[in-house]
C-alpha positions in Angstrom: -49.0 -64.0 77.7 -52.1 -64.7 75.7 -53.1 -62.9 72.5 -56.7 -61.9 72.3 -59.1 -63.8 70.0 -59.2 -60.7 67.8 -55.4 -60.8 67.3 -55.4 -64.6 66.9 -58.1 -64.5 64.2 -56.4 -61.5 62.6 -53.1 -63.3 62.3 -54.8 -66.4 61.0 -56.5 -64.4 58.3 -53.2 -62.6 57.5 -51.5 -65.9 56.9 -54.2 -66.9 54.4 -53.9 -63.6 52.7 -50.1 -64.0 52.6 -50.5 -67.3 50.9 -52.9 -65.8 48.4 -50.8 -62.6 47.8 -49.8 -63.5 44.2 -53.3 -64.7 43.3 -55.2 -61.6 44.3 -58.3 -61.0 46.5 -59.9 -63.3 49.0 -63.5 -62.9 50.1 -64.3 -62.7 53.8 -66.5 -65.8 53.7 -63.7 -67.8 52.0 -61.3 -66.7 54.8 -63.8 -67.5 57.5 -64.4 -71.0 56.0 -60.7 -71.8 55.6 -59.9 -70.9 59.2 -63.3 -71.8 60.8 -63.8 -68.2 62.0 -67.0 -66.3 62.7 -67.8 -64.2 59.7 -69.1 -61.0 61.4 -66.1 -60.9 63.8 -63.7 -61.5 61.0 -65.3 -58.6 59.0 -64.6 -56.3 62.0 -61.0 -57.5 62.2 -60.4 -57.1 58.4 -61.9 -53.6 58.6 -59.4 -52.6 61.3 -56.5 -54.0 59.3 -57.7 -52.1 56.3 -57.9 -48.9 58.3 -54.3 -49.7 59.5 -53.3 -49.9 55.8 -52.3 -53.6 56.0 -55.1 -54.6 53.6 -57.0 -53.2 50.7 -60.5 -54.1 49.8 -62.4 -54.4 46.6 -66.2 -54.6 46.2 -67.8 -57.0 43.7 -67.8 -60.6 42.6 -64.0 -60.7 42.1 -63.4 -58.5 45.2 -62.5 -59.2 48.8 -59.3 -58.4 50.7 -55.6 -58.5 49.8 -52.4 -57.4 51.4 -51.2 -53.8 50.5 -47.6 -54.9 50.7 -45.6 -58.1 50.1 -45.7 -60.4 53.1 -41.9 -59.9 53.5 -42.6 -56.2 54.1 -45.1 -56.6 56.9 -43.8 -57.1 60.5 -46.0 -59.3 62.8 -45.4 -56.8 65.6 -47.2 -54.1 63.6 -50.2 -56.3 63.1 -50.4 -57.2 66.8 -50.0 -53.6 67.8 -52.9 -52.7 65.5 -55.2 -55.4 66.8 -54.2 -55.4 70.5 -53.4 -51.8 70.9 -50.3 -50.6 72.7 -51.4 -51.8 76.1 -49.9 -55.2 75.5 -46.4 -53.9 75.3 -46.7 -50.7 77.4 -44.2 -50.2 80.2 -45.5 -49.6 83.7 -44.3 -46.4 85.4 -42.5 -46.6 88.7 -44.6 -45.6 91.7 -42.6 -43.8 94.4 -44.3 -45.9 97.1 -43.6 -49.3 95.5 -42.6 -52.1 97.8 -39.6 -54.2 96.8 -41.8 -57.1 95.6 -43.8 -54.7 93.4 -40.6 -53.3 91.9 -39.5 -56.9 91.1 -42.7 -57.6 89.3 -42.6 -54.4 87.4 -39.0 -55.1 86.4 -39.8 -58.7 85.2 -42.9 -57.4 83.3 -40.7 -54.9 81.6 -38.2 -57.5 80.6 -40.9 -59.8 79.3 -42.4 -56.9 77.3 -39.0 -56.1 75.9 -38.4 -59.7 74.8 -41.9 -59.9 73.3 -41.3 -56.7 71.4 -38.0 -58.1 70.1 -39.7 -61.3 68.8 -42.7 -59.5 67.3 -40.7 -56.8 65.6 -38.2 -59.2 64.0 -40.6 -61.7 62.4 -42.2 -60.8 59.1 -45.5 -62.2 57.8 -43.6 -64.0 55.1 -41.4 -65.8 57.7 -44.4 -66.8 59.7 -46.2 -68.0 56.7 -43.2 -70.1 55.7 -43.0 -71.6 59.2 -46.7 -72.4 59.0 -46.3 -74.0 55.7 -43.4 -76.2 56.9 -45.3 -77.3 60.0 -48.5 -78.1 58.0 -46.4 -80.4 55.8 -45.5 -82.3 59.0 -42.1 -80.6 59.2 -41.0 -82.3 56.0 -39.0 -80.3 53.4 -39.4 -81.1 49.8 -36.7 -80.3 47.3 -37.2 -80.2 43.6 
């Protein structure tokens, strides 16, 4: 299973916004620069996330985008569903004329979709951001 570039870029932007949640708004060009993303495409993605009520936007020199809720209150599955649409996790309906091999494929795809939904709907943006932070430090944990 491969997430679309739209969803990959959206998740990358959301991780940056989760890191900046306490500091306030981030501008599109700053997000694009941090993650090496195409600015116009990112604007389209951020607009979709704003319409989905994941983000709020503010115009002006101190404006940009920011999460509408704390990262711990945003489920990754909701972001993916907004950016991918429901086709990614939709179940296929049984066809009365299915051959045994086709039934087997449909059943396996159903199980894979169920497992994927289970993962996506149990991981919050905060948990993902925490895992990203731990990986970017080389897996080292620092205690103070």
